[in-house]
C-alpha positions in Angstrom: 17.0 -3.3 -4.1 17.5 -0.2 -6.3 13.8 0.9 -6.4 10.4 0.2 -5.0 8.2 -0.1 -8.1 6.0 -3.0 -7.1 6.2 -5.9 -4.6 6.4 -8.3 -7.5 10.1 -7.2 -7.8 11.0 -8.0 -4.2 11.9 -11.3 -2.6 10.5 -12.4 0.6 13.8 -11.7 2.3 13.8 -8.1 1.0 10.3 -7.5 2.2 11.1 -8.9 5.7 14.3 -6.8 5.8 12.1 -3.7 5.2 9.7 -4.7 7.9 12.5 -5.3 10.4 14.0 -1.9 9.5 10.6 -0.3 10.0 10.2 -1.9 13.4 13.6 -0.6 14.4 12.9 2.9 13.2 9.6 2.9 15.0 11.3 1.9 18.2 13.9 4.6 17.9 11.3 7.3 17.2 9.2 6.2 20.2 12.2 6.2 22.5 13.7 9.5 21.3 16.7 7.9 19.6 18.1 10.0 16.7 18.2 8.2 13.4 19.2 10.9 10.8 20.3 8.4 8.2 19.5 10.7 5.3 21.0 14.0 6.5 21.6 16.2 3.5 19.5 14.1 1.2 16.5 15.4 -0.7 13.4 13.4 -1.8 11.3 14.8 -4.7 7.6 13.9 -4.2 5.6 13.9 -7.5 1.8 14.0 -7.0 -0.4 13.5 -10.0 -2.9 12.0 -7.5 -3.3 13.9 -4.3 -3.2 12.3 -0.9 -3.2 13.4 2.8 -1.5 10.3 4.2 1.2 9.9 1.5 2.3 13.5 1.5 2.4 13.9 5.2 4.0 10.6 6.0 6.8 11.0 3.4 7.5 14.6 4.3 7.6 14.0 8.0 9.6 10.8 7.5 12.3 12.6 5.6 12.5 15.3 8.3 12.9 12.6 11.0 15.6 11.0 8.9 17.4 14.4 8.7 16.6 15.0 5.1 14.3 17.3 3.1 11.2 16.5 1.0 10.2 18.6 -1.9 6.5 18.6 -3.0 5.9 18.6 -6.7 2.4 18.7 -8.1 1.6 18.1 -11.8 1.2 21.9 -12.1 4.8 22.4 -11.0 6.3 20.0 -13.6 6.9 20.2 -17.3 5.8 16.6 -17.4 2.3 18.0 -17.0 2.8 20.1 -20.1 4.1 17.3 -22.4 7.7 16.8 -21.4 8.6 13.2 -21.9 9.0 11.2 -18.7 12.5 10.2 -19.7 13.6 13.8 -19.8 12.0 14.6 -16.4 13.8 11.6 -14.9 17.2 12.6 -16.3 16.8 16.2 -15.1 15.6 15.4 -11.6 18.3 12.8 -11.2 20.8 15.7 -11.3 19.1 17.5 -8.4 17.5 14.9 -6.1 18.6 11.8 -4.2 15.3 10.0 -4.7 11.8 10.4 -6.1 8.5 9.3 -4.7 5.7 9.4 -7.3 2.0 8.9 -6.8 0.3 8.7 -10.2 -2.1 6.7 -12.4 0.1 4.7 -14.8 2.5 2.0 -13.6 4.5 2.6 -16.8 5.3 6.1 -15.8 6.9 4.8 -12.6 8.8 2.2 -14.5 10.0 4.7 -17.0 11.3 7.0 -14.3 13.4 4.1 -13.0 14.6 3.1 -16.5 15.7 6.6 -17.4 16.8 8.1 -14.1 19.8 7.4 -12.0 18.3 7.7 -8.5 15.9 5.5 -6.5 12.2 5.6 -7.5 9.5 4.9 -4.9 6.0 4.0 -6.1 3.6 6.0 -3.8 0.6 4.5 -5.6 -0.5 3.6 -9.2 -3.7 2.1 -10.6 -1.8 -1.2 -10.6 -0.3 -1.4 -7.1 0.3 0.3 -3.8 3.5 -1.3 -2.3 4.1 1.3 0.4 0.6 0.7 1.9 1.0 -3.0 1.9 4.4 -2.8 3.6 2.6 -0.9 6.4 -0.2 -3.4 6.4 2.2 -6.4 6.8 4.0 -4.5 9.5 0.7 -4.0 11.4 -0.4 -7.6 11.0 2.9 -8.8 12.4 2.5 -6.4 15.3 -0.9 -7.9 16.2 -0.3 -11.5 15.2 3.4 -11.9 15.9 3.9 -13.7 12.6 2.7 -13.5 9.0 3.2 -17.2 8.2 -0.1 -19.1 7.8 -2.2 -16.1 8.8 -5.4 -15.8 6.6 -5.9 -12.4 5.1 -9.3 -11.7 3.5 -9.8 -8.6 1.4 -13.4 -7.6 0.5 -14.1 -5.1 -2.3 -12.6 -4.1 -5.6 -9.9 -6.2 -7.1 -7.9 -3.0 -7.4 -4.3 -1.8 -6.7 -4.8 -2.7 -3.0 -6.0 -6.3 -3.8 -3.1 -6.7 -6.3 -0.5 -5.7 -3.8 -2.0 -7.6 -0.8 -2.0 -10.8 -2.9 1.6 -10.4 -3.8 2.8 -9.2 -0.4 0.7 -11.8 1.5 1.7 -14.8 -0.6 5.4 -13.8 -0.6 5.5 -13.6 3.2 3.7 -16.9 3.8 0.1 -15.8 4.2 -3.1 -17.3 2.8 -5.0 -14.7 0.9 -8.8 -14.6 0.0 -10.3 -11.9 -2.2 -14.0 -11.4 -2.2 -15.0 -9.2 -5.2 -17.7 -9.1 -7.9 -16.8 -11.1 -11.0 -16.3 -8.0 -13.1 -13.8 -6.5 -10.6 -11.2 -9.2 -10.3 -7.5 -8.6 -9.6 -5.1 -8.0 -12.4 -4.3 -11.0 -14.6 -0.6 -10.5 -14.0 -1.1 -10.9 -10.3 -3.4 -13.9 -10.7 -0.7 -15.5 -12.9 1.9 -14.8 -10.2 -0.3 -16.5 -7.6 -0.1 -19.8 -9.5 3.4 -20.1 -7.9 1.6 -20.6 -4.6 -1.0 -23.3 -5.3 -3.8 -23.4 -2.8 -2.9 -20.2 -1.1 -5.2 -17.8 -3.0 -8.9 -17.8 -3.2 -10.7 -15.3 -5.5 -14.5 -15.5 -5.2 -17.7 -13.5 -5.3 -18.8 -15.3 -2.1 -18.0 -12.9 0.8 -18.6 -15.3 3.6 -16.6 -18.1 2.0 -13.7 -15.7 1.7 -14.0 -14.4 5.2 -14.4 -17.8 6.8 -11.7 -18.3 9.6 -9.9 -15.1 8.5 -7.2 -13.7 10.9 -7.3 -10.4 9.1 -10.3 -8.7 7.4 -9.4 -5.8 5.1 -11.5 -3.4 2.9 -11.1 -0.3 0.8 -13.5 2.3 -0.7 -15.7 1.1 -3.6 -14.7 4.0 -5.9 -11.0 5.1 -5.8 -9.6 8.4 -7.0 -10.2 8.9 -10.7 -13.3 6.7 -10.6 -15.8 9.3 -9.4 -17.9 9.1 -12.5 -18.3 5.3 -11.9 -19.4 5.9 -8.2 -23.2 5.2 -8.8 -22.5 2.0 -10.9 -19.9 0.8 -8.3 -22.3 1.3 -5.4 -24.7 -1.0 -7.1 -22.0 -3.5 -8.1 -20.5 -3.6 -4.6 -23.7 -3.7 -2.6 -23.2 -6.2 0.2 -19.4 -6.2 -0.1 -19.1 -4.8 3.4 -17.3 -5.8 6.6 -20.2 -6.0 9.1 -21.3 -8.2 12.0 -22.3 -11.0 9.7 -18.8 -11.1 8.2 -17.1 -10.7 11.6 -19.1 -13.7 12.8 -17.5 -16.1 10.3 -13.9 -14.8 10.8 -11.8 -16.0 13.7 -12.9 -14.5 17.1 -9.6 -12.6 17.4 -9.6 -11.3 13.8 -8.3 -7.8 13.3 -9.8 -5.3 10.8 -7.7 -3.1 8.5 -8.7 -0.2 6.2 -6.2 1.8 4.1 -8.4 4.9 4.5 -10.3 7.1 3.9 -13.3 5.1 4.9 -16.9 5.5 3.8 -18.8 4.2 6.8 -21.9 2.2 6.0 -20.6 1.4 2.5 -17.5 -0.9 2.6 -17.5 -1.1 6.4 -20.1 -0.4 9.1 -19.5 2.4 11.7 -19.9 -0.3 14.4 -17.1 -2.5 13.1 -14.9 0.5 12.2 -15.0 1.9 15.7 -14.6 -1.5 17.3 -11.3 -1.9 15.4 -10.2 1.7 15.2 -7.0 1.0 17.2 -5.8 -1.4 14.5 -6.8 0.8 11.6 -5.0 3.9 13.0 -2.0 1.9 14.0 -2.0 0.8 10.4 -2.2 4.4 9.2 0.7 5.4 11.5 2.8 2.5 10.2 2.8 4.1 6.7 5.3 6.5 8.3 7.6 3.9 9.6 7.4 1.5 6.6 8.2 4.3 4.2 11.1 5.5 6.3 12.5 2.0 6.0 12.1 2.1 2.2 13.9 5.5 2.0 16.7 4.3 4.3 17.3 1.2 2.3 17.2 3.0 -1.1 18.8 6.4 -0.3 21.3 5.9 2.6 
């Protein structure tokens, strides 16, 4: 594994290796065991989309690993003034040991990997969110002991989260159901990939059919960053696509609830359900730290 660009690039074995490494690093942190695997290393963090959790978790993670993280906003980079991505990649490769980028275009991430000579980590694009889903899989395994044959139901937009949950879930032996309006289905590339796992993916506009007997219920905001102008239209389109008591009633009695945050209570999830499952949701948020540390160790050590 040279980069983390998208989960489509990884094998099941590589994903499980990352999860096992994340578990070990979490154990070491909780027990005060030093694990400065990246002492003297520097990670450049490019943010064209801002984020509380991504910046803090990567920056703290690098510090715990003995390295240094350098925050780079689009205002700090010539890439924001028209410098080609390939030139930025080649210059930063001379200074840094790795780059994490959170941006809009998947092509920009792929180009950094093609033209640079250091590991590239996708912190989020409009196509996928691999770091989040590694943390999600880590959390599900903590609560359910195994990923194999667990049913994961995602309710909402067939966006970057749905794309990555489908790929990560199917590759690790899960059954995946996506409940979304017909106009907001997952990416065709991901749906084509899912054909390799016949009978393991359901994409439907029927929320209760998707949630039936689910072990894990998952949702995300209706309008992601960069979609603010669509917020009113999306509220109408996604009305009813909510994790609430009715949905919980058709899932398994011991179903857990996950949310990648930030949450808009009473839109995609009710306050009642959110608070009842807050422990799982904030364990999930914490696991971003451990999963991303695993990625950095595997790529940059």
